[in-house]
N, C-alpha and C positions, 0 to 999 in steps of 0.2 A: 844636345846632340846639334853638333856642326853638319851644314849641309855641302853636298858635295862641290858646289861652287864656293862654299868657305874654304874646303881644303885646297881646290884649285888657285884660287886667288892669292892664298897665303903662300904658296910654291912659286907664284908669279907665272902661272901657265895661262895660256890663252886656251879659248876653246878650239881654236885651230890645232894649237900644239898637241892638245889631248885627242882629238880625233885622227890626227895624223898616226899619233903612237898606237891609238886601238886599230887604225885601219877602216875607220868610217867616216863618213861624209859629216862635216860641221853640223848640218842640220840634225842628223842621226843623234851625234852626242849632245847638242843642244836639248833634244827631247830626252835624253836619259836624265840630262843635270835638272831639267823642269818637270820630271815625273809624266812626261807625255809619251814615253814608251819604256817598255820592262828593260831592264838591262839583263843581257844574257849572262851566264855563270862565269865563262870564260872572260868576258869583257869586265864584270865585277872584279874578277881577282887580278886581272890587267891593271884595272885603276887603282886598286890597293897596293898593287906594287909601284906604280908610278908616283903616287902621293904618299907613299910611305906609313900606309895605314895598317897597323898590326891587327885590328879586332873589326871583324866584318859588321858586328852589331853598331859600332860606331857611327856608321854612315847608311848601312841597306837596311836597316828596321825601319818600318813606317813610324811617323813621328806620333800617330795614335796608338802604338803598340807599348804594350805595358807589362813587364814580367810580373807574374804573380803565382802564388801558390795554388795549388789545387785544393779547393775547399770541400771535396767529397766527404 
């Protein structure tokens, strides 16, 4: 799974650019990217739009999260 930073740098965008598009400070965006702050739902969907990410699970599932079948 790629990180938010990977998607951003592949597009050639800076943290300052992303922060401006989201209407947040660069420090706030940095915290989003580094896991220091939860990303609000509206911002998550805006990030997906800016970075052209189609599937939310590609980026916003925790790295320790795994999908498994219920074993009841």
